[in-house]
N, C-alpha and C positions, 0 to 999 in steps of 0.2 A: 704359249699361254692360250687358254681357252677363252671364249667370249664370256663366259660366266665369271671367271676370275678377273678379267678386265673390268667387267661391270661392277664387281664387288670392290675392286681397288678405286675406281672412280667414285663410287658411293662413299667409300671411306675418306677419300680426299675431300669431297664436298662437306662431309660431316666435320672434318678437321678444320676446314676453312670457315665454316659456320661457327664452330667453337672459338676460333681465334678472333673473329669478329665480335662475338659476345664478350670475350675477355678484353679486347681493346676498348670496347664501349664502356665496360666496367672501370677499367683503368682511367679512362678519359673522365668518367663521372667523378671518380675519387679525386683526381687531380684538379678538376674544376672546383669541387667543394673546397679543397685545400687553398687554391688560389683565391677564392672568394673570401675564406676566413682570413687569410693574410692581408688581403686588401682591407677588410674591415678593421683589423688590428692596426694597420698602418694609418688608417683614417682616424681611429680613436687616439692613437699615440701622437698624431700630429695636432689633435685638438687639446690634448692634455699634455703639457710639457713634462718630459721626464727629468729634465735638469732645470734648475732655476736659471733665470736670465743671467748669463755670465757677463761680468763687466770686462770690458777690454782693457787690458793693462797697457797704459800709454808708454810705460818704460820699454815694452817689447818693441814698439814702433821705432823707438830711439836707438835700437841696436844697429850699428853700421860697422863696416870694416874698420873705420877710424876709431870707433869707440872700443872695439875688440882689441885692436892694436894698442890703444892707449891702456886698457885695462890689463891685458895679458902680455904685451910686449912683442911677441912673435907668433908666427903661424904655428910652430911647434907647441908653444906654451898654450895657445888657444885650443889646439886639438886636445891637449892633455886636460884642459879645463872642461872641454865638451865631454870627454870620456868620464871624467869624475862626476859629471851631472847625468850620466847614463845615455849620452848621445853617442852613437856608434855609426861609423861609415864603412861601407864595403871597400873602399879604396881611399887613397889620400884626397881629402876634400879640397875644393876650391874655397876662396874667400867667400864667394857668394853662397856656397853651400853651408859654410860655417854660420854666416849671418842668419840665413833662413832657419837653420836648425836652432840657433839660440832663441830666435823669435818664437818659433813654434814651442819650444820648451817652456819659454816664459808664459806664453798663452795657456798651454796645458796645465801649468802649475796654477794659473789663475782660475781656470775652470774647475780644477780639482779642489782648490780651496774654497770656491764659492759653493760647490756641492757639499763638501764636508761641513761647512758652517750651516748650510740649510738643512742638511740630513745627518746630524751627528749620531753616531752609534758607539757605545762604550766598548764593544767588542773589537773595534778597529784600533784601539790603542796598541801602539807597538807594531802595527802591521805596515809593511812597505809594499807598494804596488809598482811594479816596473812595466811601462808600456813599450811595445816594439811595434815598429812600422815597417 
């Protein structure tokens, strides 16, 4: 390769490097603007509540292994009741997992009911929403 060709390739490499720097700067600027907008939105949404203040369901706190055994009789029956309420487990749950799942389900129902009462919409009649975690 001749000296002229090497010089030409070096100039082309420098031009490519400069273009990449400019592209990186542009990407950084766009990303920074997006981050700033998201921070503004988070700040605004924390100032204005999207959901009404949910009341804590005291019955959810009373759910214990003993109350589940009393209500459903056995671990298997309790699992069946959980399944009927839309509670799914990836494997055979422990009693602790069952208790916590029933508590969460009760609290989520309370939050949903509070929201539906505060923000009723006629188009939601007959609509079922299933949440998965």
